[in-house]
C-alpha positions in Angstrom: -20.2 -2.5 85.6 -18.1 -2.7 88.7 -18.1 0.0 91.5 -15.4 0.8 94.0 -15.7 2.5 97.3 -12.1 3.4 97.6 -10.4 3.6 100.9 -6.7 3.7 101.8 -6.9 0.4 103.8 -10.1 -1.2 102.4 -11.9 -0.8 99.1 -15.5 -2.0 98.7 -16.4 -3.8 95.5 -19.8 -4.3 93.9 -20.9 -5.4 90.4 -24.1 -5.0 88.4 -26.1 -7.7 86.7 -25.6 -8.1 83.0 -28.6 -5.8 82.3 -27.1 -3.0 84.4 -30.1 -2.7 86.6 -29.2 -4.4 89.9 -26.0 -3.9 92.0 -24.7 -6.5 94.5 -21.7 -6.3 96.9 -18.8 -8.6 96.0 -16.4 -8.0 98.8 -13.4 -5.9 99.8 -9.9 -5.5 98.4 -7.3 -4.6 101.0 -4.7 -1.9 100.1 -6.2 -1.4 96.6 -3.6 1.1 95.5 -0.7 -1.3 96.0 0.6 -3.5 93.3 -1.2 -6.5 94.8 -4.4 -4.6 95.3 -4.4 -3.3 91.7 -3.7 -6.9 90.5 -6.7 -8.2 92.5 -9.0 -5.4 91.0 -7.7 -6.3 87.5 -8.7 -10.0 88.2 -12.2 -9.0 89.4 -12.7 -6.8 86.3 -11.8 -9.7 84.0 -13.7 -12.3 86.1 -16.9 -10.2 85.8 -16.5 -9.1 82.2 -16.5 -5.4 83.3 -16.8 -2.7 80.7 -17.0 0.3 83.1 -15.6 0.9 86.5 -17.4 3.5 88.7 -15.2 4.9 91.5 -16.9 6.8 94.3 -15.5 10.3 94.6 -15.8 11.5 98.2 -16.8 15.2 97.7 -17.4 17.4 100.7 -21.0 18.3 101.4 -20.8 21.4 99.3 -19.2 19.5 96.5 -15.5 20.6 97.0 -12.6 18.2 96.6 -10.7 17.6 99.8 -7.7 15.4 100.6 -9.6 12.1 100.3 -11.1 13.1 96.9 -7.6 14.0 95.6 -6.2 10.6 96.9 -9.1 8.9 95.2 -8.3 10.6 91.9 -4.7 9.4 92.3 -6.0 5.9 92.8 -8.2 6.2 89.6 -5.0 7.2 87.7 -3.2 4.1 89.0 -6.1 1.8 88.2 -6.4 3.4 84.7 -2.7 2.5 84.2 -3.3 -1.2 84.7 -6.8 -1.8 83.2 -8.1 -1.5 79.7 -11.6 -0.5 80.7 -13.3 2.9 81.0 -13.3 4.4 84.5 -15.6 7.1 85.8 -15.7 9.0 89.1 -19.2 9.4 90.6 -20.2 11.5 93.6 -20.4 9.1 96.5 -21.7 11.4 99.2 -24.0 9.5 101.6 -23.3 6.0 100.3 -21.4 5.0 103.5 -24.3 6.4 105.6 -26.7 4.3 103.5 -24.5 1.2 103.9 -24.4 1.6 107.7 -28.2 1.7 107.8 -28.6 -1.4 105.6 -28.5 -4.7 107.5 -26.8 -7.2 105.3 -24.1 -9.9 105.6 -21.7 -8.2 103.2 -19.0 -5.9 104.6 -19.9 -2.3 105.0 -17.4 -1.2 102.4 -18.9 -3.6 99.8 -22.5 -2.4 100.7 -21.3 1.2 100.2 -20.0 0.2 96.7 -23.3 -1.5 96.0 -25.2 1.7 97.0 -22.8 3.8 94.9 -23.4 1.5 91.9 -27.2 1.6 92.4 -27.1 5.4 92.5 -25.0 5.4 89.3 -27.3 3.0 87.5 -30.3 5.1 88.4 -28.6 8.3 87.3 -27.4 6.7 84.0 -30.9 5.4 83.2 -32.4 8.8 83.8 -29.8 10.4 81.5 -30.5 7.9 78.7 
């Protein structure tokens, strides 16, 4: 799996291990919604043999969709148009806060993506 912490300027990227239990930050894609950004994401998906992309959906504290969530949904549509893999949106509330509190050499956006993916993996295993 690959997780994306979408941002207009920078999008954090993380991948899971083959067993789907551990998430690690990979890096950042600049301007991910552009043609070049989408091409880079497509490369990463192929490079890591990704079967599912998890995109963080920035809901408001009460769960409402604001402007950023709507922009993220538009990004998901654009990404879906260039990839052949399943894409799911997952509530990303608090992942950036967690990333800011986690000391690590990876970029904050990539750490947020790793936290997002860890949360998704925990949720998915609980649902199974």
